[in-house]
PDB file of N, CA, C and O in Angstrom, chain B, residues numbered from 101:
ATOM      1  N   HIS B 101     105.553 105.525  93.414  1.00  0.00           N
ATOM      2  CA  HIS B 101     106.164 106.188  94.526  1.00  0.00           C
ATOM      3  C   HIS B 101     104.773 107.146  95.024  1.00  0.00           C
ATOM      4  O   HIS B 101     103.898 107.608  94.292  1.00  0.00           O
ATOM      5  N   MET B 102     104.889 107.251  96.352  1.00  0.00           N
ATOM      6  CA  MET B 102     103.828 108.310  96.772  1.00  0.00           C
ATOM      7  C   MET B 102     104.185 110.084  96.876  1.00  0.00           C
ATOM      8  O   MET B 102     103.462 110.995  97.279  1.00  0.00           O
ATOM      9  N   PHE B 103     105.571 110.115  96.346  1.00  0.00           N
ATOM     10  CA  PHE B 103     105.875 111.281  96.120  1.00  0.00           C
ATOM     11  C   PHE B 103     105.558 112.019  94.844  1.00  0.00           C
ATOM     12  O   PHE B 103     105.482 113.226  94.618  1.00  0.00           O
ATOM     13  N   ALA B 104     105.372 110.830  93.976  1.00  0.00           N
ATOM     14  CA  ALA B 104     105.029 111.299  92.403  1.00  0.00           C
ATOM     15  C   ALA B 104     103.918 111.618  91.935  1.00  0.00           C
ATOM     16  O   ALA B 104     103.696 111.973  90.778  1.00  0.00           O
ATOM     17  N   ALA B 105     102.871 111.470  93.136  1.00  0.00           N
ATOM     18  CA  ALA B 105     101.384 111.880  93.190  1.00  0.00           C
ATOM     19  C   ALA B 105     100.862 113.377  93.904  1.00  0.00           C
ATOM     20  O   ALA B 105      99.907 114.124  93.695  1.00  0.00           O
ATOM     21  N   ALA B 106     102.214 113.385  95.009  1.00  0.00           N
ATOM     22  CA  ALA B 106     101.719 114.401  96.092  1.00  0.00           C
ATOM     23  C   ALA B 106     101.932 115.730  95.565  1.00  0.00           C
ATOM     24  O   ALA B 106     102.722 116.117  94.704  1.00  0.00           O
ATOM     25  N   GLY B 107     100.979 116.418  96.325  1.00  0.00           N
ATOM     26  CA  GLY B 107     100.866 117.846  96.326  1.00  0.00           C
ATOM     27  C   GLY B 107     101.610 118.417  97.032  1.00  0.00           C
ATOM     28  O   GLY B 107     102.096 119.476  96.636  1.00  0.00           O
ATOM     29  N   LEU B 108     101.964 117.854  98.414  1.00  0.00           N
ATOM     30  CA  LEU B 108     102.654 118.743  99.691  1.00  0.00           C
ATOM     31  C   LEU B 108     103.546 117.482 100.108  1.00  0.00           C
ATOM     32  O   LEU B 108     103.002 116.384  99.997  1.00  0.00           O
ATOM     33  N   VAL B 109     104.705 117.524 100.521  1.00  0.00           N
ATOM     34  CA  VAL B 109     105.559 116.848 101.520  1.00  0.00           C
ATOM     35  C   VAL B 109     105.698 117.654 102.814  1.00  0.00           C
ATOM     36  O   VAL B 109     106.244 118.757 102.842  1.00  0.00           O
ATOM     37  N   VAL B 110     105.250 117.131 103.729  1.00  0.00           N
ATOM     38  CA  VAL B 110     105.636 117.526 105.098  1.00  0.00           C
ATOM     39  C   VAL B 110     106.612 117.191 105.800  1.00  0.00           C
ATOM     40  O   VAL B 110     106.505 116.005 106.115  1.00  0.00           O
ATOM     41  N   ILE B 111     107.600 117.707 106.235  1.00  0.00           N
ATOM     42  CA  ILE B 111     108.472 117.207 106.888  1.00  0.00           C
ATOM     43  C   ILE B 111     108.477 117.895 108.471  1.00  0.00           C
ATOM     44  O   ILE B 111     108.751 119.027 108.870  1.00  0.00           O
ATOM     45  N   ASN B 112     108.061 116.707 109.129  1.00  0.00           N
ATOM     46  CA  ASN B 112     107.840 117.012 110.323  1.00  0.00           C
ATOM     47  C   ASN B 112     109.026 116.680 111.605  1.00  0.00           C
ATOM     48  O   ASN B 112     110.033 116.011 111.374  1.00  0.00           O
ATOM     49  N   LYS B 113     108.728 117.245 112.916  1.00  0.00           N
ATOM     50  CA  LYS B 113     109.498 117.686 113.865  1.00  0.00           C
ATOM     51  C   LYS B 113     111.152 117.910 113.468  1.00  0.00           C
ATOM     52  O   LYS B 113     112.173 117.291 113.766  1.00  0.00           O
ATOM     53  N   THR B 114     110.899 119.002 112.721  1.00  0.00           N
ATOM     54  CA  THR B 114     112.305 119.704 112.531  1.00  0.00           C
ATOM     55  C   THR B 114     112.938 120.236 113.582  1.00  0.00           C
ATOM     56  O   THR B 114     114.112 120.548 113.383  1.00  0.00           O
ATOM     57  N   ASP B 115     112.397 120.469 114.871  1.00  0.00           N
ATOM     58  CA  ASP B 115     112.973 120.751 115.955  1.00  0.00           C
ATOM     59  C   ASP B 115     113.835 119.854 116.301  1.00  0.00           C
ATOM     60  O   ASP B 115     114.555 120.129 117.261  1.00  0.00           O
ATOM     61  N   LEU B 116     113.978 118.743 115.728  1.00  0.00           N
ATOM     62  CA  LEU B 116     114.973 117.826 116.553  1.00  0.00           C
ATOM     63  C   LEU B 116     115.718 117.439 115.300  1.00  0.00           C
ATOM     64  O   LEU B 116     116.096 116.268 115.265  1.00  0.00           O
ATOM     65  N   LEU B 117     116.021 118.266 114.184  1.00  0.00           N
ATOM     66  CA  LEU B 117     117.068 118.086 113.226  1.00  0.00           C
ATOM     67  C   LEU B 117     118.428 118.361 113.782  1.00  0.00           C
ATOM     68  O   LEU B 117     119.369 117.849 113.176  1.00  0.00           O
ATOM     69  N   PRO B 118     118.710 119.163 114.945  1.00  0.00           N
ATOM     70  CA  PRO B 118     120.016 119.375 115.682  1.00  0.00           C
ATOM     71  C   PRO B 118     120.569 118.098 116.264  1.00  0.00           C
ATOM     72  O   PRO B 118     121.707 118.001 116.724  1.00  0.00           O
ATOM     73  N   TYR B 119     119.476 116.904 116.198  1.00  0.00           N
ATOM     74  CA  TYR B 119     119.908 115.986 117.136  1.00  0.00           C
ATOM     75  C   TYR B 119     119.788 114.425 116.586  1.00  0.00           C
ATOM     76  O   TYR B 119     119.857 113.372 117.219  1.00  0.00           O
ATOM     77  N   VAL B 120     119.539 114.719 114.872  1.00  0.00           N
ATOM     78  CA  VAL B 120     119.543 113.432 114.090  1.00  0.00           C
ATOM     79  C   VAL B 120     120.036 113.654 112.915  1.00  0.00           C
ATOM     80  O   VAL B 120     120.059 114.829 112.548  1.00  0.00           O
ATOM     81  N   ASP B 121     120.605 112.516 111.931  1.00  0.00           N
ATOM     82  CA  ASP B 121     121.244 112.628 111.141  1.00  0.00           C
ATOM     83  C   ASP B 121     120.099 112.699 109.858  1.00  0.00           C
ATOM     84  O   ASP B 121     119.666 111.570 109.623  1.00  0.00           O
ATOM     85  N   PHE B 122     119.548 113.691 109.035  1.00  0.00           N
ATOM     86  CA  PHE B 122     118.633 113.554 108.133  1.00  0.00           C
ATOM     87  C   PHE B 122     118.736 115.276 107.470  1.00  0.00           C
ATOM     88  O   PHE B 122     118.802 116.354 108.061  1.00  0.00           O
ATOM     89  N   ASP B 123     118.720 115.027 106.404  1.00  0.00           N
ATOM     90  CA  ASP B 123     119.127 116.235 105.366  1.00  0.00           C
ATOM     91  C   ASP B 123     117.808 116.620 104.814  1.00  0.00           C
ATOM     92  O   ASP B 123     117.150 115.942 104.025  1.00  0.00           O
ATOM     93  N   VAL B 124     117.521 117.647 105.249  1.00  0.00           N
ATOM     94  CA  VAL B 124     115.828 118.322 104.641  1.00  0.00           C
ATOM     95  C   VAL B 124     116.139 118.779 103.184  1.00  0.00           C
ATOM     96  O   VAL B 124     115.303 118.582 102.303  1.00  0.00           O
ATOM     97  N   ASP B 125     117.301 119.372 102.923  1.00  0.00           N
ATOM     98  CA  ASP B 125     117.460 119.496 101.431  1.00  0.00           C
ATOM     99  C   ASP B 125     117.520 118.365 100.713  1.00  0.00           C
ATOM    100  O   ASP B 125     116.814 118.219  99.714  1.00  0.00           O
ATOM    101  N   ALA B 126     118.351 117.454 101.130  1.00  0.00           N
ATOM    102  CA  ALA B 126     118.350 115.946  99.896  1.00  0.00           C
ATOM    103  C   ALA B 126     117.061 115.449 100.375  1.00  0.00           C
ATOM    104  O   ALA B 126     116.961 114.512  99.583  1.00  0.00           O
ATOM    105  N   CYS B 127     116.069 115.387 101.040  1.00  0.00           N
ATOM    106  CA  CYS B 127     114.886 114.838 101.196  1.00  0.00           C
ATOM    107  C   CYS B 127     113.931 115.543 100.092  1.00  0.00           C
ATOM    108  O   CYS B 127     113.232 114.881  99.325  1.00  0.00           O
ATOM    109  N   ALA B 128     113.976 116.886 100.095  1.00  0.00           N
ATOM    110  CA  ALA B 128     113.076 117.803  99.081  1.00  0.00           C
ATOM    111  C   ALA B 128     113.815 117.550  97.781  1.00  0.00           C
ATOM    112  O   ALA B 128     113.149 117.562  96.745  1.00  0.00           O
ATOM    113  N   GLY B 129     115.230 117.302  97.718  1.00  0.00           N
ATOM    114  CA  GLY B 129     115.556 116.927  96.239  1.00  0.00           C
ATOM    115  C   GLY B 129     115.198 115.533  95.707  1.00  0.00           C
ATOM    116  O   GLY B 129     115.074 115.360  94.495  1.00  0.00           O
ATOM    117  N   TYR B 130     115.068 114.762  96.386  1.00  0.00           N
ATOM    118  CA  TYR B 130     114.737 113.418  95.854  1.00  0.00           C
ATOM    119  C   TYR B 130     113.300 113.308  95.664  1.00  0.00           C
ATOM    120  O   TYR B 130     112.916 112.534  94.787  1.00  0.00           O
ATOM    121  N   ALA B 131     112.256 114.097  96.490  1.00  0.00           N
ATOM    122  CA  ALA B 131     110.961 114.482  96.602  1.00  0.00           C
ATOM    123  C   ALA B 131     110.740 115.185  95.384  1.00  0.00           C
ATOM    124  O   ALA B 131     109.809 114.740  94.712  1.00  0.00           O
ATOM    125  N   ARG B 132     111.344 116.157  94.928  1.00  0.00           N
ATOM    126  CA  ARG B 132     111.343 116.807  93.619  1.00  0.00           C
ATOM    127  C   ARG B 132     111.747 116.404  92.453  1.00  0.00           C
ATOM    128  O   ARG B 132     111.508 116.922  91.362  1.00  0.00           O
ATOM    129  N   ALA B 133     112.557 115.178  92.760  1.00  0.00           N
ATOM    130  CA  ALA B 133     113.241 114.461  91.546  1.00  0.00           C
ATOM    131  C   ALA B 133     111.932 113.750  90.782  1.00  0.00           C
ATOM    132  O   ALA B 133     111.769 113.766  89.562  1.00  0.00           O
ATOM    133  N   LEU B 134     111.072 113.149  91.708  1.00  0.00           N
ATOM    134  CA  LEU B 134     110.047 112.375  91.366  1.00  0.00           C
ATOM    135  C   LEU B 134     109.044 113.420  90.956  1.00  0.00           C
ATOM    136  O   LEU B 134     108.566 113.435  89.822  1.00  0.00           O
ATOM    137  N   ASN B 135     108.818 114.046  91.625  1.00  0.00           N
ATOM    138  CA  ASN B 135     107.604 115.223  91.127  1.00  0.00           C
ATOM    139  C   ASN B 135     108.203 116.572  91.459  1.00  0.00           C
ATOM    140  O   ASN B 135     108.322 116.942  92.627  1.00  0.00           O
ATOM    141  N   PRO B 136     108.614 117.374  90.329  1.00  0.00           N
ATOM    142  CA  PRO B 136     109.111 118.638  90.404  1.00  0.00           C
ATOM    143  C   PRO B 136     108.449 119.732  90.811  1.00  0.00           C
ATOM    144  O   PRO B 136     108.991 120.731  91.285  1.00  0.00           O
ATOM    145  N   GLY B 137     107.213 119.573  90.633  1.00  0.00           N
ATOM    146  CA  GLY B 137     106.020 120.776  91.740  1.00  0.00           C
ATOM    147  C   GLY B 137     105.540 120.457  92.694  1.00  0.00           C
ATOM    148  O   GLY B 137     104.459 120.942  93.029  1.00  0.00           O
ATOM    149  N   VAL B 138     106.200 119.512  93.465  1.00  0.00           N
ATOM    150  CA  VAL B 138     105.759 119.177  94.610  1.00  0.00           C
ATOM    151  C   VAL B 138     106.183 120.342  95.701  1.00  0.00           C
ATOM    152  O   VAL B 138     107.277 120.901  95.620  1.00  0.00           O
ATOM    153  N   ASN B 139     105.312 120.630  96.629  1.00  0.00           N
ATOM    154  CA  ASN B 139     105.691 121.622  97.717  1.00  0.00           C
ATOM    155  C   ASN B 139     106.486 121.085  98.697  1.00  0.00           C
ATOM    156  O   ASN B 139     106.372 119.861  98.771  1.00  0.00           O
ATOM    157  N   ILE B 140     107.213 121.554  99.435  1.00  0.00           N
ATOM    158  CA  ILE B 140     108.005 120.992 100.471  1.00  0.00           C
ATOM    159  C   ILE B 140     107.636 121.950 101.649  1.00  0.00           C
ATOM    160  O   ILE B 140     107.823 123.156 101.491  1.00  0.00           O
ATOM    161  N   LEU B 141     107.105 121.460 102.857  1.00  0.00           N
ATOM    162  CA  LEU B 141     106.894 122.277 104.060  1.00  0.00           C
ATOM    163  C   LEU B 141     107.295 121.791 105.366  1.00  0.00           C
ATOM    164  O   LEU B 141     106.525 121.090 106.021  1.00  0.00           O
ATOM    165  N   PRO B 142     108.536 122.139 105.826  1.00  0.00           N
ATOM    166  CA  PRO B 142     109.024 121.832 107.175  1.00  0.00           C
ATOM    167  C   PRO B 142     108.276 122.267 108.128  1.00  0.00           C
ATOM    168  O   PRO B 142     108.035 123.471 108.206  1.00  0.00           O
ATOM    169  N   VAL B 143     107.724 121.291 109.111  1.00  0.00           N
ATOM    170  CA  VAL B 143     106.769 121.748 110.168  1.00  0.00           C
ATOM    171  C   VAL B 143     107.597 121.115 111.506  1.00  0.00           C
ATOM    172  O   VAL B 143     108.390 120.182 111.633  1.00  0.00           O
ATOM    173  N   SER B 144     106.960 122.177 112.510  1.00  0.00           N
ATOM    174  CA  SER B 144     107.243 121.505 114.448  1.00  0.00           C
ATOM    175  C   SER B 144     106.259 122.152 114.860  1.00  0.00           C
ATOM    176  O   SER B 144     106.070 123.368 114.825  1.00  0.00           O
ATOM    177  N   ALA B 145     105.448 121.122 115.362  1.00  0.00           N
ATOM    178  CA  ALA B 145     104.473 121.355 116.488  1.00  0.00           C
ATOM    179  C   ALA B 145     104.872 121.970 117.879  1.00  0.00           C
ATOM    180  O   ALA B 145     104.259 122.687 118.670  1.00  0.00           O
ATOM    181  N   THR B 146     106.086 121.439 117.880  1.00  0.00           N
ATOM    182  CA  THR B 146     107.058 122.204 119.362  1.00  0.00           C
ATOM    183  C   THR B 146     107.024 123.733 119.181  1.00  0.00           C
ATOM    184  O   THR B 146     106.482 124.583 119.887  1.00  0.00           O
ATOM    185  N   THR B 147     107.761 123.866 118.027  1.00  0.00           N
ATOM    186  CA  THR B 147     108.083 125.406 117.713  1.00  0.00           C
ATOM    187  C   THR B 147     106.740 126.305 116.981  1.00  0.00           C
ATOM    188  O   THR B 147     106.598 127.523 117.087  1.00  0.00           O
ATOM    189  N   GLY B 148     106.039 125.597 116.408  1.00  0.00           N
ATOM    190  CA  GLY B 148     105.114 126.258 115.734  1.00  0.00           C
ATOM    191  C   GLY B 148     105.779 126.376 114.196  1.00  0.00           C
ATOM    192  O   GLY B 148     105.024 126.722 113.287  1.00  0.00           O
ATOM    193  N   GLU B 149     106.779 126.174 113.985  1.00  0.00           N
ATOM    194  CA  GLU B 149     107.405 126.381 112.552  1.00  0.00           C
ATOM    195  C   GLU B 149     106.523 125.574 111.671  1.00  0.00           C
ATOM    196  O   GLU B 149     106.206 124.395 111.826  1.00  0.00           O
ATOM    197  N   GLY B 150     106.029 126.737 110.318  1.00  0.00           N
ATOM    198  CA  GLY B 150     105.100 125.669 109.080  1.00  0.00           C
ATOM    199  C   GLY B 150     104.006 125.509 109.563  1.00  0.00           C
ATOM    200  O   GLY B 150     103.308 124.870 108.776  1.00  0.00           O
ATOM    201  N   LEU B 151     103.422 125.798 110.581  1.00  0.00           N
ATOM    202  CA  LEU B 151     101.859 125.335 111.131  1.00  0.00           C
ATOM    203  C   LEU B 151     101.299 126.207 110.242  1.00  0.00           C
ATOM    204  O   LEU B 151     101.045 125.691 109.154  1.00  0.00           O
ATOM    205  N   SER B 152     101.041 127.300 110.350  1.00  0.00           N
ATOM    206  CA  SER B 152     100.241 128.455 109.546  1.00  0.00           C
ATOM    207  C   SER B 152     100.243 128.088 107.995  1.00  0.00           C
ATOM    208  O   SER B 152      99.249 128.269 107.291  1.00  0.00           O
ATOM    209  N   GLU B 153     101.260 127.638 107.592  1.00  0.00           N
ATOM    210  CA  GLU B 153     101.607 127.711 105.927  1.00  0.00           C
ATOM    211  C   GLU B 153     100.576 126.136 105.814  1.00  0.00           C
ATOM    212  O   GLU B 153      99.591 125.994 105.090  1.00  0.00           O
ATOM    213  N   TRP B 154     101.128 125.172 106.690  1.00  0.00           N
ATOM    214  CA  TRP B 154     100.417 123.875 106.441  1.00  0.00           C
ATOM    215  C   TRP B 154      99.054 124.010 106.393  1.00  0.00           C
ATOM    216  O   TRP B 154      98.406 123.441 105.514  1.00  0.00           O
ATOM    217  N   TYR B 155      98.360 124.933 107.527  1.00  0.00           N
ATOM    218  CA  TYR B 155      96.902 124.816 107.675  1.00  0.00           C
ATOM    219  C   TYR B 155      96.285 125.651 106.647  1.00  0.00           C
ATOM    220  O   TYR B 155      95.120 125.432 106.317  1.00  0.00           O
ATOM    221  N   ASP B 156      97.112 126.787 106.000  1.00  0.00           N
ATOM    222  CA  ASP B 156      96.690 127.412 104.828  1.00  0.00           C
ATOM    223  C   ASP B 156      96.283 126.520 103.671  1.00  0.00           C
ATOM    224  O   ASP B 156      95.236 126.621 103.032  1.00  0.00           O
ATOM    225  N   TRP B 157      97.486 125.418 103.443  1.00  0.00           N
ATOM    226  CA  TRP B 157      97.475 124.696 102.533  1.00  0.00           C
ATOM    227  C   TRP B 157      96.147 123.736 102.536  1.00  0.00           C
ATOM    228  O   TRP B 157      95.293 123.729 101.648  1.00  0.00           O
ATOM    229  N   ILE B 158      96.149 123.124 103.431  1.00  0.00           N
ATOM    230  CA  ILE B 158      94.804 122.508 103.870  1.00  0.00           C
ATOM    231  C   ILE B 158      93.624 123.187 103.423  1.00  0.00           C
ATOM    232  O   ILE B 158      92.901 122.778 102.514  1.00  0.00           O
ATOM    233  N   ALA B 159      93.451 124.208 104.069  1.00  0.00           N
ATOM    234  CA  ALA B 159      92.190 125.108 103.462  1.00  0.00           C
ATOM    235  C   ALA B 159      91.985 125.421 102.180  1.00  0.00           C
ATOM    236  O   ALA B 159      90.864 125.258 101.698  1.00  0.00           O
ATOM    237  N   VAL B 160      93.069 125.936 101.398  1.00  0.00           N
ATOM    238  CA  VAL B 160      93.139 126.205 100.034  1.00  0.00           C
ATOM    239  C   VAL B 160      92.979 124.716  99.072  1.00  0.00           C
ATOM    240  O   VAL B 160      92.505 124.747  97.936  1.00  0.00           O
ATOM    241  N   THR B 161      93.431 123.506  99.702  1.00  0.00           N
ATOM    242  CA  THR B 161      93.230 122.603  98.710  1.00  0.00           C
ATOM    243  C   THR B 161      92.050 121.852  98.995  1.00  0.00           C
ATOM    244  O   THR B 161      91.626 121.208  98.035  1.00  0.00           O
ATOM    245  N   ALA B 162      91.373 121.760 100.123  1.00  0.00           N
ATOM    246  CA  ALA B 162      90.277 121.209 100.598  1.00  0.00           C
ATOM    247  C   ALA B 162      88.794 122.050  99.908  1.00  0.00           C
ATOM    248  O   ALA B 162      87.640 121.623  99.943  1.00  0.00           O
ATOM    249  N   LYS B 163      89.287 123.351  99.303  1.00  0.00           N
ATOM    250  CA  LYS B 163      88.108 124.063  98.265  1.00  0.00           C
ATOM    251  C   LYS B 163      88.325 123.406  97.034  1.00  0.00           C
ATOM    252  O   LYS B 163      87.288 123.239  96.393  1.00  0.00           O
ATOM    253  N   ARG B 164      89.492 122.930  96.444  1.00  0.00           N
ATOM    254  CA  ARG B 164      89.482 122.564  95.005  1.00  0.00           C
ATOM    255  C   ARG B 164      88.814 121.567  94.929  1.00  0.00           C
ATOM    256  O   ARG B 164      88.759 120.669  95.769  1.00  0.00           O
ATOM    257  N   PRO B 165      88.107 121.649  93.671  1.00  0.00           N
ATOM    258  CA  PRO B 165      87.342 120.288  93.274  1.00  0.00           C
ATOM    259  C   PRO B 165      88.269 119.035  92.791  1.00  0.00           C
ATOM    260  O   PRO B 165      89.220 119.196  92.027  1.00  0.00           O
ATOM    261  N   ARG B 166      87.954 117.991  93.229  1.00  0.00           N
ATOM    262  CA  ARG B 166      89.104 116.660  93.219  1.00  0.00           C
ATOM    263  C   ARG B 166      88.162 115.794  91.955  1.00  0.00           C
ATOM    264  O   ARG B 166      86.938 115.722  91.843  1.00  0.00           O
ATOM    265  N   ILE B 167      89.065 115.294  91.234  1.00  0.00           N
ATOM    266  CA  ILE B 167      88.822 114.341  89.921  1.00  0.00           C
ATOM    267  C   ILE B 167      88.224 113.232  90.666  1.00  0.00           C
ATOM    268  O   ILE B 167      88.760 112.717  91.647  1.00  0.00           O
ATOM    269  N   GLY B 168      86.840 112.799  90.059  1.00  0.00           N
ATOM    270  CA  GLY B 168      86.503 111.668  90.883  1.00  0.00           C
ATOM    271  C   GLY B 168      85.645 111.852  92.091  1.00  0.00           C
ATOM    272  O   GLY B 168      85.099 110.820  92.480  1.00  0.00           O
ATOM    273  N   HIS B 169      85.425 112.863  92.719  1.00  0.00           N
ATOM    274  CA  HIS B 169      84.992 113.123  93.913  1.00  0.00           C
ATOM    275  C   HIS B 169      83.403 113.292  94.095  1.00  0.00           C
ATOM    276  O   HIS B 169      82.952 114.269  93.498  1.00  0.00           O
ATOM    277  N   MET B 170      82.819 112.807  94.543  1.00  0.00           N
ATOM    278  CA  MET B 170      81.460 113.151  94.943  1.00  0.00           C
ATOM    279  C   MET B 170      80.919 113.201  96.034  1.00  0.00           C
ATOM    280  O   MET B 170      81.092 112.279  96.831  1.00  0.00           O
ATOM    281  N   SER B 171      80.020 114.434  96.388  1.00  0.00           N
ATOM    282  CA  SER B 171      79.620 114.815  97.706  1.00  0.00           C
ATOM    283  C   SER B 171      78.825 113.919  98.188  1.00  0.00           C
ATOM    284  O   SER B 171      78.079 113.321  97.411  1.00  0.00           O
ATOM    285  N   GLN B 172      78.811 113.605  99.702  1.00  0.00           N
ATOM    286  CA  GLN B 172      77.715 112.411 100.266  1.00  0.00           C
ATOM    287  C   GLN B 172      76.646 112.623  99.674  1.00  0.00           C
ATOM    288  O   GLN B 172      76.104 111.636  99.178  1.00  0.00           O
ATOM    289  N   ALA B 173      75.961 114.002  99.514  1.00  0.00           N
ATOM    290  CA  ALA B 173      74.355 114.084  98.862  1.00  0.00           C
ATOM    291  C   ALA B 173      74.669 113.321  97.517  1.00  0.00           C
ATOM    292  O   ALA B 173      73.941 112.356  97.286  1.00  0.00           O
ATOM    293  N   SER B 174      75.667 113.624  96.587  1.00  0.00           N
ATOM    294  CA  SER B 174      75.343 112.618  95.422  1.00  0.00           C
ATOM    295  C   SER B 174      75.494 111.258  95.651  1.00  0.00           C
ATOM    296  O   SER B 174      74.823 110.488  94.964  1.00  0.00           O
ATOM    297  N   VAL B 175      76.310 110.789  96.554  1.00  0.00           N
ATOM    298  CA  VAL B 175      76.473 109.478  96.703  1.00  0.00           C
ATOM    299  C   VAL B 175      75.028 108.985  96.984  1.00  0.00           C
ATOM    300  O   VAL B 175      74.532 108.117  96.265  1.00  0.00           O
ATOM    301  N   ASP B 176      74.262 109.599  98.154  1.00  0.00           N
ATOM    302  CA  ASP B 176      73.339 109.287  98.606  1.00  0.00           C
ATOM    303  C   ASP B 176      72.050 108.945  97.492  1.00  0.00           C
ATOM    304  O   ASP B 176      71.188 108.096  97.716  1.00  0.00           O
ATOM    305  N   LYS B 177      72.122 109.848  96.176  1.00  0.00           N
ATOM    306  CA  LYS B 177      70.974 109.829  95.573  1.00  0.00           C
ATOM    307  C   LYS B 177      71.324 108.571  94.553  1.00  0.00           C
ATOM    308  O   LYS B 177      70.539 108.280  93.651  1.00  0.00           O
ATOM    309  N   THR B 178      72.710 107.758  94.788  1.00  0.00           N
ATOM    310  CA  THR B 178      72.822 107.309  93.856  1.00  0.00           C
ATOM    311  C   THR B 178      72.693 105.633  94.279  1.00  0.00           C
ATOM    312  O   THR B 178      72.979 104.701  93.527  1.00  0.00           O
ATOM    313  N   LYS B 179      72.187 105.520  95.679  1.00  0.00           N
ATOM    314  CA  LYS B 179      71.752 104.105  95.984  1.00  0.00           C
ATOM    315  C   LYS B 179      70.922 103.282  95.231  1.00  0.00           C
ATOM    316  O   LYS B 179      69.945 103.776  94.667  1.00  0.00           O
ATOM    317  N   VAL B 180      71.177 102.072  95.141  1.00  0.00           N
ATOM    318  CA  VAL B 180      70.391 101.182  94.237  1.00  0.00           C
ATOM    319  C   VAL B 180      69.295 100.784  95.094  1.00  0.00           C
ATOM    320  O   VAL B 180      69.568 100.195  96.140  1.00  0.00           O
ATOM    321  N   PRO B 181      68.400 100.964  94.867  1.00  0.00           N
ATOM    322  CA  PRO B 181      66.872 100.803  95.704  1.00  0.00           C
ATOM    323  C   PRO B 181      66.746  99.292  95.791  1.00  0.00           C
ATOM    324  O   PRO B 181      66.947  98.624  94.776  1.00  0.00           O
ATOM    325  N   GLU B 182      66.450  98.757  96.856  1.00  0.00           N
ATOM    326  CA  GLU B 182      66.540  96.916  97.383  1.00  0.00           C
ATOM    327  C   GLU B 182      65.240  96.626  96.686  1.00  0.00           C
ATOM    328  O   GLU B 182      64.771  95.488  96.701  1.00  0.00           O
TER     329      GLU B 182
END
């Protein structure tokens, strides 16, 4: 399940919540049942709600080392000669 490995669940289009049958708290509960440490972030591009927090999360996460990640420079050095 994708939520089991997720670091963040973005719930988008929250400006439409008054018009749809969607329970943000229930969704967050389901995600946390699979991954207790997952961050839940409601966002709306229309109202701007949560966008700065999302951008901050992306910036911080992008700086973290990733398991199994190699920079492009490292990949280029590992090319097999023809």
